[in-house]
C-alpha positions as CSV (number, residue, x, y, z in Angstrom):
1,M,24.8,3.8,-2.9
2,Q,27.5,2.0,-4.6
3,Y,28.2,-1.5,-5.7
4,K,31.5,-2.9,-6.0
5,L,30.6,-5.6,-9.2
6,L,29.6,-2.6,-11.5
7,L,32.6,-1.4,-13.8
8,P,34.0,1.7,-12.3
9,K,34.3,5.0,-14.7
10,K,37.6,6.5,-15.1
11,I,38.7,10.0,-15.0
12,V,41.8,11.8,-16.6
13,L,42.7,14.8,-14.2
14,P,44.8,17.4,-15.5
15,N,47.9,16.0,-14.4
16,G,47.3,13.0,-16.4
17,K,46.9,10.8,-13.4
18,E,44.1,8.6,-13.8
19,V,41.3,7.6,-11.1
20,L,38.4,5.4,-11.0
21,E,35.0,6.6,-10.2
22,K,32.4,3.8,-8.6
23,R,29.5,3.7,-10.6
24,S,26.0,4.4,-8.9
25,I,23.7,1.4,-8.1
26,I,20.4,3.7,-8.2
27,P,19.7,3.4,-12.2
28,L,19.9,-0.3,-12.1
29,L,17.6,0.0,-9.1
30,W,15.0,2.0,-11.0
31,L,15.1,-0.5,-13.7
32,I,14.5,-3.6,-11.5
33,L,11.8,-1.6,-9.9
34,F,10.3,-0.7,-13.2
35,V,10.3,-4.2,-14.7
36,L,8.9,-5.9,-11.1
37,T,6.0,-3.0,-11.9
38,L,5.3,-4.6,-15.1
39,L,5.1,-7.7,-13.9
40,S,3.1,-7.2,-11.2
41,I,0.5,-5.6,-13.2
42,R,0.3,-8.3,-15.8
43,I,0.2,-11.4,-13.1
44,T,-2.7,-9.2,-11.4
45,G,-4.5,-8.5,-14.1
46,F,-4.4,-5.0,-13.7
47,S,-6.4,-2.8,-16.3
48,L,-6.2,0.7,-17.0
49,E,-9.2,0.6,-19.0
50,V,-11.4,-1.8,-16.8
51,L,-10.4,1.3,-14.3
52,R,-11.4,4.2,-16.6
53,D,-14.8,2.3,-17.7
54,R,-15.6,1.3,-13.9
55,I,-14.9,4.2,-11.8
56,D,-18.0,5.7,-12.5
57,Q,-19.8,3.1,-10.2
58,F,-17.7,3.9,-7.2
59,F,-19.8,7.8,-7.2
60,V,-23.1,5.6,-7.6
61,I,-22.5,4.5,-4.7
62,I,-21.5,7.0,-3.0
63,Q,-24.6,9.3,-4.1
64,Q,-27.0,6.3,-2.9
65,M,-25.3,6.8,0.6
66,V,-26.1,10.6,0.9
67,P,-27.9,11.5,2.5
68,P,-27.7,8.1,5.5
69,N,-30.4,6.7,6.8
70,W,-30.9,8.6,10.0
71,G,-33.9,6.3,11.2
72,Y,-31.4,3.3,11.3
73,V,-29.1,5.3,14.2
74,A,-31.5,3.8,17.1
75,K,-30.3,0.2,15.7
76,L,-26.6,0.8,15.6
77,W,-25.9,2.1,19.0
78,Q,-25.6,-1.1,20.9
79,P,-23.4,-2.8,18.0
80,L,-21.2,-0.1,17.9
81,F,-20.8,0.0,21.8
82,D,-20.1,-4.2,21.3
83,T,-17.4,-3.2,18.7
84,I,-15.8,-0.3,21.2
85,K,-16.0,-2.8,24.5
86,M,-14.4,-5.8,22.2
87,S,-11.8,-3.4,21.3
88,L,-11.1,-1.6,24.5
89,L,-11.2,-5.2,26.5
90,G,-8.5,-7.1,23.5
91,S,-6.4,-3.6,23.6
92,V,-6.1,-3.6,27.1
93,V,-5.4,-7.7,28.1
94,G,-3.3,-7.8,25.1
95,A,-1.0,-5.0,26.0
96,I,-0.6,-6.6,29.3
97,C,0.0,-9.9,28.1
98,A,2.7,-8.6,25.6
99,L,5.1,-7.0,28.2
100,P,6.0,-10.3,29.6
101,I,6.6,-11.9,26.3
102,A,8.3,-9.2,25.1
103,M,10.5,-9.3,28.0
104,L,11.4,-13.4,26.9
105,A,12.0,-11.8,23.4
106,A,14.6,-9.4,24.4
107,A,18.1,-10.8,23.7
108,N,19.8,-8.5,26.4
109,I,16.9,-9.3,29.3
110,T,17.0,-13.3,28.7
111,K,19.9,-15.0,28.4
112,N,18.7,-18.2,27.2
113,K,18.7,-17.9,23.6
114,W,16.5,-20.7,22.6
115,I,13.8,-19.0,24.9
116,A,14.1,-15.5,23.1
117,M,14.2,-16.9,19.5
118,W,10.9,-18.9,20.4
119,S,9.2,-16.0,21.8
120,K,10.4,-14.1,19.0
121,F,9.0,-16.4,16.4
122,I,5.3,-16.4,18.3
123,L,5.1,-12.7,18.0
124,S,6.1,-13.1,14.4
125,L,3.3,-16.2,14.0
126,L,0.7,-14.1,15.5
127,R,1.9,-10.9,13.0
128,T,1.2,-13.2,10.1
129,L,-2.0,-14.5,10.4
130,P,-4.6,-12.1,9.6
131,T,-7.1,-10.8,12.6
132,L,-9.7,-11.7,10.5
133,I,-8.5,-15.3,10.0
134,I,-7.6,-15.4,13.7
135,A,-11.6,-14.2,14.1
136,L,-12.7,-16.8,11.9
137,I,-10.8,-19.9,13.4
138,A,-12.1,-18.3,17.2
139,T,-15.4,-18.2,16.0
140,F,-15.4,-21.7,15.4
141,I,-13.7,-22.3,18.6
142,F,-15.8,-20.0,21.1
143,G,-19.3,-19.6,18.8
144,L,-20.6,-16.4,16.9
145,G,-20.7,-12.9,18.9
146,T,-17.9,-10.6,20.6
147,M,-15.9,-13.0,22.2
148,A,-14.1,-14.4,19.2
149,G,-13.7,-10.6,18.0
150,T,-12.1,-10.1,21.6
151,I,-9.9,-13.0,21.4
152,A,-9.0,-12.0,17.8
153,I,-8.1,-8.2,18.7
154,F,-6.2,-9.9,22.1
155,L,-3.7,-12.3,19.9
156,F,-3.3,-9.3,17.2
157,T,-2.7,-7.1,20.0
158,I,0.3,-9.5,22.0
159,A,1.7,-9.3,18.7
160,Y,1.8,-5.7,17.7
161,V,2.9,-4.3,21.3
162,G,5.0,-7.0,22.1
163,K,6.9,-6.8,18.6
164,L,7.8,-3.2,19.1
165,L,8.0,-3.9,22.6
166,Y,10.9,-5.4,23.0
167,E,12.8,-4.0,20.2
168,Q,12.6,-0.7,22.9
169,I,13.9,-3.1,25.5
170,E,16.8,-4.1,23.5
171,N,17.7,-0.7,22.9
172,A,17.5,0.5,26.5
173,D,20.3,1.2,28.7
174,M,21.2,-1.8,30.5
175,R,23.7,0.1,33.1
176,G,21.1,0.1,35.5
177,F,19.7,-3.4,34.8
178,E,23.5,-4.9,35.2
179,A,24.1,-3.1,38.2
180,M,21.2,-4.0,40.2
181,E,21.6,-7.8,38.8
182,A,25.4,-7.7,40.1
183,M,24.0,-6.5,43.8
184,G,22.0,-9.9,43.7
185,L,18.5,-8.5,43.0
186,P,16.4,-11.1,40.2
187,T,15.9,-10.2,37.1
188,I,12.1,-9.3,37.5
189,Q,13.0,-6.8,39.8
190,A,15.7,-5.1,38.1
191,F,14.0,-5.3,35.0
192,R,11.0,-3.5,36.7
193,Y,13.5,-0.5,38.4
194,A,16.0,0.1,35.4
195,I,14.3,-0.7,32.4
196,L,10.3,-0.6,32.7
197,P,10.7,3.3,33.5
198,Q,12.8,4.0,30.5
199,I,10.5,2.0,27.9
200,L,7.1,2.8,29.8
201,P,6.1,6.1,28.3
202,N,6.4,4.6,24.8
203,Y,5.0,1.2,25.9
204,I,1.9,2.8,26.9
205,S,2.3,5.1,23.5
206,T,2.0,1.9,21.4
207,S,-0.6,0.4,23.2
208,L,-2.9,3.5,22.8
209,F,-2.1,3.6,18.9
210,C,-3.0,-0.2,18.9
211,F,-6.3,0.6,20.5
212,E,-6.7,3.2,17.5
213,G,-6.7,0.6,15.0
214,N,-8.2,-2.3,16.5
215,V,-11.4,0.2,16.8
216,R,-11.4,0.1,12.9
217,Y,-10.3,-3.8,12.9
218,A,-13.2,-4.7,14.6
219,S,-15.7,-3.1,12.6
220,I,-14.9,-5.5,9.9
221,L,-14.5,-8.6,12.2
222,G,-18.7,-9.0,12.0
223,Y,-17.9,-10.3,7.9
224,V,-16.7,-13.7,9.8
225,G,-19.3,-13.7,12.7
226,A,-17.2,-12.0,15.2
227,G,-20.0,-9.8,16.7
228,G,-20.0,-5.8,16.6
229,I,-21.1,-3.4,14.2
230,G,-19.3,-5.0,11.2
231,L,-22.2,-7.8,11.4
232,L,-24.7,-5.0,10.3
233,L,-22.5,-3.5,7.8
234,N,-22.2,-6.9,6.1
235,E,-26.1,-7.3,6.1
236,S,-26.5,-4.0,4.5
237,I,-23.8,-4.2,1.6
238,G,-25.6,-8.1,1.0
239,W,-29.1,-6.1,0.6
240,R,-28.0,-3.0,-1.1
241,S,-29.1,-0.7,1.3
242,Y,-26.6,1.7,0.8
243,A,-28.3,4.8,2.9
244,N,-27.6,1.9,5.8
245,V,-23.8,2.0,5.0
246,G,-23.5,5.5,4.8
247,M,-24.8,5.6,8.2
248,I,-22.8,2.9,9.4
249,L,-19.8,4.4,7.9
250,L,-20.4,7.7,9.3
251,M,-20.9,6.5,12.6
252,L,-17.5,4.7,12.7
253,V,-15.9,8.0,11.4
254,C,-17.0,10.3,13.9
255,T,-16.3,7.1,16.6
256,V,-12.8,6.9,15.4
257,F,-12.2,10.7,14.8
258,I,-13.3,11.0,18.8
259,I,-10.9,7.9,20.0
260,E,-7.8,8.9,17.8
261,S,-8.0,12.6,19.1
262,T,-8.0,11.4,22.6
263,S,-5.0,8.9,22.2
264,E,-3.4,11.4,20.3
265,Y,-3.7,14.2,23.4
266,F,-2.5,11.8,25.9
267,R,0.2,10.1,23.7
268,K,2.0,13.3,23.3
269,R,1.4,14.0,26.8
270,L,3.3,10.7,27.3
271,M,6.1,11.8,25.1
């Protein structure tokens, strides 16, 4: 990487001719990164001494989680299923709704640049809002419970899948689409037969990957009253019942592992 404003280095060749060698900008980038790191440490109040003196408390909590409270399992099944159900519903409906929005946001499909711009802005806005904040707002609108969590996951899925999808649409081969439009087919039909087959494997793969993440996100939505196993996790941490926390985390790890393994298998078959 070169930068023209840096003074070049003069090199004298054996024949006496002078040539200019452009200097690398890499040392300057390392210096800027070092200064920004120092500023971040100062602003955030990060302290190695505090980390050294308090890190042992982390292992104290881990010791209290082991062994987990196996008697707590019977109370976890229903909240765990609620977490999975709201993740699945929000992911499926969100992925379906993301397709038309991504189509509107793709500049090569939507000829009206204002519609494309506003569609991209909506997707960017939804990605900017944290899922917990969306869930918190949803609890005020729809009340406490899994409905609010499902809405939060639904909106996050639209933003995540829609962003990746419209980029895939913009990189698709447009020759078939343009030929179908020239034959008189409507834009939706031309998109269905020319573009959708190209993006379908990546679309399904992205949706499955988003579902994996949504199961993890849904487990903490209970902190704002959005239902699921997060309610019990928040309650157990509040009461310092770390054996119960250990059991909840163990069930979440097993559930996420099973879902990720299954999703990865199908995603490999799609690629």
